[in-house]
MIGU-190545 format. One record per residue (C-alpha): z, x, y; residue in three letters; residue number from 1. Coordinates in pm, whole numbers, always signed. Last residue first. Layout:
+--------+--------+--------+-----+-----+
|      Z |      X |      Y | res |   n |
+--------+--------+--------+-----+-----+
|      Z |      X |      Y | ALA | NUM |
...
+--------+--------+--------+-----+-----+
! end
This chain:
+--------+--------+--------+-----+-----+
|      Z |      X |      Y | res |   n |
+--------+--------+--------+-----+-----+
|  +6045 | -19950 |  +9892 | SER | 289 |
|  +6160 | -19734 |  +9598 | PRO | 288 |
|  +6454 | -19508 |  +9691 | THR | 287 |
|  +6354 | -19122 |  +9696 | PRO | 286 |
|  +6600 | -18905 |  +9500 | PRO | 285 |
|  +6911 | -18806 |  +9677 | THR | 284 |
|  +7103 | -18492 |  +9793 | ILE | 283 |
|  +6808 | -18273 |  +9882 | GLN | 282 |
|  +6596 | -18539 | +10029 | GLN | 281 |
|  +6865 | -18650 | +10255 | LEU | 280 |
|  +6970 | -18308 | +10398 | PHE | 279 |
|  +6601 | -18237 | +10459 | SER | 278 |
|  +6551 | -18579 | +10645 | LEU | 277 |
|  +6858 | -18515 | +10841 | GLY | 276 |
|  +6756 | -18170 | +10951 | ASP | 275 |
|  +6418 | -18326 | +11038 | LEU | 274 |
|  +6597 | -18594 | +11264 | VAL | 273 |
|  +6811 | -18306 | +11413 | GLN | 272 |
|  +6517 | -18090 | +11506 | ARG | 271 |
|  +6362 | -18400 | +11671 | ALA | 270 |
|  +6693 | -18432 | +11869 | LEU | 269 |
|  +6662 | -18080 | +11992 | PHE | 268 |
|  +6281 | -18124 | +12092 | GLN | 267 |
|  +6369 | -18445 | +12275 | HIS | 266 |
|  +6648 | -18250 | +12465 | ALA | 265 |
|  +6399 | -17997 | +12564 | LYS | 264 |
|  +6253 | -18266 | +12839 | THR | 263 |
|  +6611 | -18250 | +13001 | HIS | 262 |
|  +6640 | -18587 | +13192 | GLU | 261 |
|  +6576 | -18788 | +12884 | LEU | 260 |
|  +6281 | -19034 | +12837 | PRO | 259 |
|  +6327 | -19369 | +12680 | ASN | 258 |
|  +6312 | -19535 | +12337 | HIS | 257 |
|  +6659 | -19696 | +12352 | LEU | 256 |
|  +6545 | -20037 | +12443 | SER | 255 |
|  +6263 | -20005 | +12175 | SER | 254 |
|  +6520 | -19913 | +11912 | PHE | 253 |
|  +6720 | -20232 | +12003 | LEU | 252 |
|  +6425 | -20451 | +11964 | SER | 251 |
|  +6347 | -20288 | +11645 | ALA | 250 |
|  +6681 | -20385 | +11497 | GLU | 249 |
|  +6604 | -20745 | +11594 | GLU | 248 |
|  +6245 | -20722 | +11438 | SER | 247 |
|  +6381 | -20602 | +11109 | PRO | 246 |
|  +6263 | -20243 | +11061 | MET | 245 |
|  +5935 | -20122 | +10911 | ARG | 244 |
|  +5770 | -20275 | +11222 | HIS | 243 |
|  +5965 | -20032 | +11459 | CYS | 242 |
|  +5838 | -19709 | +11253 | LEU | 241 |
|  +5493 | -19826 | +11247 | TYR | 240 |
|  +5468 | -19896 | +11624 | TRP | 239 |
|  +5653 | -19574 | +11696 | ILE | 238 |
|  +5386 | -19379 | +11498 | LEU | 237 |
|  +5110 | -19578 | +11692 | SER | 236 |
|  +5272 | -19492 | +12024 | PRO | 235 |
|  +5229 | -19124 | +11906 | SER | 234 |
|  +5542 | -18908 | +11950 | GLU | 233 |
|  +5697 | -18785 | +12287 | PRO | 232 |
|  +5970 | -19035 | +12269 | TYR | 231 |
|  +6047 | -19006 | +11895 | LEU | 230 |
|  +6359 | -18782 | +11947 | ALA | 229 |
|  +6483 | -19059 | +12192 | LYS | 228 |
|  +6454 | -19330 | +11943 | ALA | 227 |
|  +6600 | -19121 | +11641 | LEU | 226 |
|  +6897 | -19046 | +11879 | ARG | 225 |
|  +6974 | -19386 | +11982 | ASN | 224 |
|  +6937 | -19542 | +11632 | LEU | 223 |
|  +7184 | -19291 | +11532 | GLY | 222 |
|  +7436 | -19410 | +11797 | ARG | 221 |
|  +7359 | -19771 | +11711 | GLN | 220 |
|  +7425 | -19680 | +11340 | ARG | 219 |
|  +7739 | -19500 | +11433 | LEU | 218 |
|  +7878 | -19804 | +11646 | LEU | 217 |
|  +7790 | -20033 | +11355 | GLN | 216 |
|  +7990 | -19832 | +11106 | LEU | 215 |
|  +8297 | -19824 | +11340 | LEU | 214 |
|  +8289 | -20183 | +11426 | PRO | 213 |
|  +8271 | -20268 | +11044 | GLU | 212 |
|  +8530 | -20041 | +10899 | PRO | 211 |
|  +8831 | -20170 | +11084 | LYS | 210 |
|  +9064 | -19939 | +11264 | GLY | 209 |
|  +9066 | -20119 | +11601 | ASN | 208 |
|  +8867 | -19857 | +11772 | TRP | 207 |
|  +8984 | -19800 | +12143 | ASN | 206 |
|  +9088 | -19438 | +12079 | HIS | 205 |
|  +8748 | -19380 | +11919 | LEU | 204 |
|  +8615 | -19360 | +12262 | GLU | 203 |
|  +8262 | -19300 | +12127 | LEU | 202 |
|  +8177 | -19053 | +12416 | ARG | 201 |
|  +7850 | -19102 | +12606 | LYS | 200 |
|  +7583 | -18861 | +12504 | PHE | 199 |
|  +7552 | -18503 | +12432 | LEU | 198 |
|  +7263 | -18297 | +12304 | VAL | 197 |
|  +7296 | -17947 | +12165 | ARG | 196 |
|  +7596 | -17976 | +11924 | GLU | 195 |
|  +7677 | -17648 | +11784 | ARG | 194 |
|  +7668 | -17650 | +11425 | GLN | 193 |
|  +7946 | -17574 | +11157 | HIS | 192 |
|  +8114 | -17909 | +11188 | THR | 191 |
|  +7776 | -18077 | +11129 | LEU | 190 |
|  +7761 | -17998 | +10747 | HIS | 189 |
|  +8112 | -18149 | +10710 | GLN | 188 |
|  +7973 | -18463 | +10876 | LEU | 187 |
|  +7664 | -18444 | +10650 | TYR | 186 |
|  +7895 | -18429 | +10321 | ALA | 185 |
|  +8123 | -18712 | +10467 | LYS | 184 |
|  +7817 | -18927 | +10551 | GLN | 183 |
|  +7670 | -18853 | +10193 | LYS | 182 |
|  +8001 | -18963 | +10021 | GLN | 181 |
|  +8021 | -19274 | +10236 | SER | 180 |
|  +8241 | -19303 | +10541 | LEU | 179 |
|  +8523 | -19566 | +10567 | ILE | 178 |
|  +8790 | -19350 | +10407 | ALA | 177 |
|  +8706 | -19046 | +10631 | HIS | 176 |
|  +8775 | -19249 | +10945 | ILE | 175 |
|  +9108 | -19391 | +10834 | GLN | 174 |
|  +9224 | -19050 | +10722 | LYS | 173 |
|  +9134 | -18908 | +11048 | LEU | 172 |
|  +9338 | -19177 | +11229 | ARG | 171 |
|  +9643 | -19116 | +11018 | THR | 170 |
|  +9598 | -18741 | +11093 | THR | 169 |
|  +9639 | -18809 | +11441 | ASP | 168 |
|  +9505 | -18481 | +11600 | ILE | 167 |
|  +9181 | -18600 | +11707 | ILE | 166 |
|  +8969 | -18372 | +11931 | GLN | 165 |
|  +8748 | -18246 | +11646 | LYS | 164 |
|  +8655 | -18601 | +11544 | ILE | 163 |
|  +8495 | -18645 | +11896 | GLU | 162 |
|  +8197 | -18394 | +11849 | ILE | 161 |
|  +8135 | -18466 | +11494 | SER | 160 |
|  +8132 | -18866 | +11542 | LEU | 159 |
|  +7833 | -18812 | +11787 | ASP | 158 |
|  +7641 | -18616 | +11553 | HIS | 157 |
|  +7749 | -18874 | +11288 | LEU | 156 |
|  +7512 | -19117 | +11441 | GLY | 155 |
|  +7196 | -18899 | +11289 | LEU | 154 |
|  +7358 | -18973 | +10931 | LEU | 153 |
|  +7355 | -19343 | +11001 | ASP | 152 |
|  +7003 | -19314 | +11101 | ILE | 151 |
|  +6899 | -19135 | +10780 | LEU | 150 |
|  +7077 | -19391 | +10573 | THR | 149 |
|  +6893 | -19671 | +10749 | TYR | 148 |
|  +6568 | -19497 | +10682 | LEU | 147 |
|  +6655 | -19462 | +10336 | ASP | 146 |
|  +6714 | -19823 | +10273 | LYS | 145 |
|  +6382 | -19913 | +10457 | LEU | 144 |
|  +6208 | -19691 | +10219 | SER | 143 |
|  +6117 | -19342 | +10368 | LEU | 142 |
|  +5728 | -19238 | +10369 | GLU | 141 |
|  +5698 | -19347 | +10750 | LEU | 140 |
|  +5953 | -19102 | +10854 | LEU | 139 |
|  +5724 | -18822 | +10725 | GLN | 138 |
|  +5520 | -18873 | +11051 | ASN | 137 |
|  +5784 | -18685 | +11206 | LEU | 136 |
|  +5641 | -18334 | +11120 | GLN | 135 |
|  +5356 | -18424 | +11333 | SER | 134 |
|  +4976 | -18445 | +11316 | SER | 133 |
|  +4813 | -18713 | +11512 | PRO | 132 |
|  +4794 | -19032 | +11319 | LEU | 131 |
|  +4471 | -19118 | +11180 | ALA | 130 |
|  +4577 | -19166 | +10816 | GLU | 129 |
|  +4844 | -19412 | +10932 | ILE | 128 |
|  +4573 | -19633 | +11092 | PRO | 127 |
|  +4584 | -19611 | +11475 | LEU | 126 |
|  +4669 | -19888 | +11680 | LEU | 125 |
|  +4444 | -19951 | +11988 | HIS | 124 |
|  +4473 | -20337 | +11996 | PRO | 123 |
|  +4862 | -20355 | +12022 | PHE | 122 |
|  +4948 | -20701 | +12110 | SER | 121 |
|  +4701 | -20834 | +11841 | SER | 120 |
|  +4843 | -20606 | +11558 | ILE | 119 |
|  +5031 | -20900 | +11384 | LEU | 118 |
|  +4764 | -21153 | +11433 | ALA | 117 |
|  +4505 | -20924 | +11299 | LYS | 116 |
|  +4704 | -20850 | +11007 | ALA | 115 |
|  +4761 | -21224 | +10933 | MET | 114 |
|  +4397 | -21293 | +10958 | THR | 113 |
|  +4311 | -20978 | +10731 | ARG | 112 |
|  +4555 | -21129 | +10476 | ILE | 111 |
|  +4391 | -21468 | +10483 | LEU | 110 |
|  +4039 | -21341 | +10450 | PHE | 109 |
|  +4120 | -21114 | +10165 | SER | 108 |
|  +4300 | -21386 |  +9972 | LYS | 107 |
|  +3998 | -21615 | +10025 | ALA | 106 |
|  +3774 | -21358 |  +9884 | GLN | 105 |
|  +3994 | -21283 |  +9599 | THR | 104 |
|  +4023 | -21654 |  +9512 | SER | 103 |
|  +4383 | -21811 |  +9556 | VAL | 102 |
|  +4603 | -21941 |  +9288 | GLN | 101 |
|  +4898 | -22158 |  +9424 | ILE | 100 |
|  +5242 | -22109 |  +9539 | LEU |  99 |
|  +5500 | -22376 |  +9440 | SER |  98 |
|  +5626 | -22582 |  +9717 | PRO |  97 |
|  +5983 | -22504 |  +9863 | THR |  96 |
|  +5952 | -22351 | +10206 | PHE |  95 |
|  +6286 | -22268 | +10376 | LEU |  94 |
|  +6104 | -22020 | +10605 | LEU |  93 |
|  +6329 | -21735 | +10520 | GLU |  92 |
|  +6316 | -21832 | +10144 | LYS |  91 |
|  +5964 | -21873 | +10142 | ARG |  90 |
|  +5933 | -21534 | +10322 | LEU |  89 |
|  +6132 | -21338 | +10070 | ASN |  88 |
|  +5920 | -21521 |  +9787 | ASP |  87 |
|  +5585 | -21434 |  +9942 | ALA |  86 |
|  +5695 | -21063 | +10005 | LYS |  85 |
|  +5778 | -21036 |  +9622 | LYS |  84 |
|  +5485 | -21206 |  +9506 | GLU |  83 |
|  +5221 | -21017 |  +9712 | PRO |  82 |
|  +5075 | -21227 |  +9976 | LEU |  81 |
|  +4765 | -21472 |  +9946 | ALA |  80 |
|  +4994 | -21766 |  +9821 | SER |  79 |
|  +5195 | -21737 | +10140 | LEU |  78 |
|  +4873 | -21785 | +10350 | PHE |  77 |
|  +4757 | -22088 | +10146 | LEU |  76 |
|  +5096 | -22256 | +10132 | LEU |  75 |
|  +5112 | -22215 | +10518 | LEU |  74 |
|  +4795 | -22376 | +10577 | ASP |  73 |
|  +4901 | -22687 | +10403 | SER |  72 |
|  +5218 | -22692 | +10558 | LYS |  71 |
|  +5072 | -22651 | +10920 | SER |  70 |
|  +5102 | -22302 | +11060 | LEU |  69 |
|  +5279 | -22165 | +11376 | THR |  68 |
|  +5580 | -22078 | +11166 | ARG |  67 |
|  +5362 | -21821 | +10969 | LEU |  66 |
|  +5286 | -21630 | +11272 | PHE |  65 |
|  +5661 | -21590 | +11343 | PRO |  64 |
|  +5736 | -21514 | +10989 | SER |  63 |
|  +5511 | -21183 | +10951 | ILE |  62 |
|  +5735 | -20964 | +11172 | TRP |  61 |
|  +6045 | -21071 | +10982 | SER |  60 |
|  +5879 | -20964 | +10656 | ASP |  59 |
|  +5905 | -20588 | +10745 | HIS |  58 |
|  +5589 | -20416 | +10786 | VAL |  57 |
|  +5393 | -20168 | +10562 | LEU |  56 |
|  +5257 | -20395 | +10306 | ASN |  55 |
|  +5113 | -20618 | +10563 | LEU |  54 |
|  +4927 | -20318 | +10695 | ILE |  53 |
|  +4709 | -20240 | +10400 | SER |  52 |
|  +4418 | -20458 | +10423 | ASP |  51 |
|  +4405 | -20462 | +10811 | LYS |  50 |
|  +4394 | -20088 | +10843 | LEU |  49 |
|  +4113 | -20027 | +10625 | ASP |  48 |
|  +4042 | -19657 | +10566 | PHE |  47 |
|  +3746 | -19435 | +10496 | GLY |  46 |
|  +3667 | -19103 | +10349 | LEU |  45 |
|  +3544 | -18976 | +10683 | SER |  44 |
|  +3877 | -19008 | +10806 | LEU |  43 |
|  +3995 | -18694 | +10641 | ASP |  42 |
|  +4373 | -18736 | +10607 | GLN |  41 |
|  +4691 | -18680 | +10836 | LEU |  40 |
|  +4513 | -18612 | +11157 | THR |  39 |
|  +4435 | -18305 | +11391 | SER |  38 |
|  +4349 | -18391 | +11740 | PRO |  37 |
|  +3979 | -18357 | +11815 | PRO |  36 |
|  +3795 | -18034 | +11910 | LYS |  35 |
|  +3426 | -18069 | +11827 | LYS |  34 |
|  +3428 | -18432 | +11905 | LEU |  33 |
|  +3615 | -18428 | +12242 | ALA |  32 |
|  +3390 | -18106 | +12335 | GLU |  31 |
|  +3072 | -18307 | +12292 | ARG |  30 |
|  +3222 | -18607 | +12468 | LYS |  29 |
|  +3278 | -18375 | +12772 | GLN |  28 |
|  +2947 | -18200 | +12772 | PRO |  27 |
|  +2738 | -18526 | +12770 | PRO |  26 |
|  +2599 | -18570 | +12416 | LEU |  25 |
|  +2240 | -18489 | +12313 | PHE |  24 |
|  +2332 | -18149 | +12195 | SER |  23 |
|  +2572 | -18279 | +11921 | LEU |  22 |
|  +2333 | -18201 | +11655 | SER |  21 |
|  +2361 | -17840 | +11741 | ASP |  20 |
|  +2699 | -17824 | +11571 | GLU |  19 |
|  +2564 | -17908 | +11230 | LYS |  18 |
|  +2634 | -18229 | +11053 | LEU |  17 |
|  +2789 | -18359 | +10751 | HIS |  16 |
|  +3162 | -18278 | +10750 | LYS |  15 |
|  +3226 | -18194 | +11091 | GLN |  14 |
|  +2994 | -18487 | +11200 | LEU |  13 |
|  +3198 | -18729 | +10988 | PHE |  12 |
|  +3539 | -18617 | +11106 | SER |  11 |
|  +3434 | -18607 | +11462 | SER |  10 |
|  +3303 | -18969 | +11446 | CYS |   9 |
|  +3628 | -19097 | +11277 | VAL |   8 |
|  +3845 | -18917 | +11532 | LEU |   7 |
|  +3633 | -19035 | +11846 | THR |   6 |
|  +3633 | -19387 | +11719 | SER |   5 |
|  +4021 | -19389 | +11672 | LEU |   4 |
|  +4071 | -19270 | +12004 | THR |   3 |
|  +3826 | -19493 | +12189 | ASN |   2 |
|  +3465 | -19432 | +12287 | MET |   1 |
+--------+--------+--------+-----+-----+
! end
């Protein structure tokens, strides 16, 4: 019995049957059903992974499957998608024919076929409803824009260390001129905190003063902190988070998603993620996906 089967079965049994109903099972399976990991929702209420997953992933993860199709099949699959997602993919694939009406049954089949291809490399993916309870699950509630804003805030932890050592006022003005108002506020917030996890220096003395290299560096540093904060979390949570990002960005995340020498460092980084989330929620309303 795999993890998802155990969770669903346990949820049903706890809701509808008495403990002595498990007496026919071997002791090990009986204990697993009696004390399963807590999940986000009551799984006995049902879920459908394949019908919802395409709405959760970035378009760049769907396009590789679509590129394998003939023109006639591609028209069918695109026509089954929500209008906005279909339009985005049409532009990416340079597909100009107008979409067609697809029956409800055909649409369901086409969507589930795409979803099956998408998760084929991770057959044990849990539905979001079945994710183990974790404060970091709330990352999946962020729009892509807000997720990137959070990542950029996390990158400021590295900047906050180094900026204290800069005495050149012109350099300091250059840095602050590039940061957004949110970033400036969060950087100020970090100046009153002790940084518990240190990574390689930013080496701002080598920075050419242009905005783009600094912003890219801060995003990479933020992605590094997020990836390592999430190392102990459920592989399914990592899958969902990676697939919210463009595939190229997710590839960088995956390369950074590795353990640290000091295991408590992951806990400190997780607290930084939660702190960034709290800050983000206080200063801005949610951005639509």
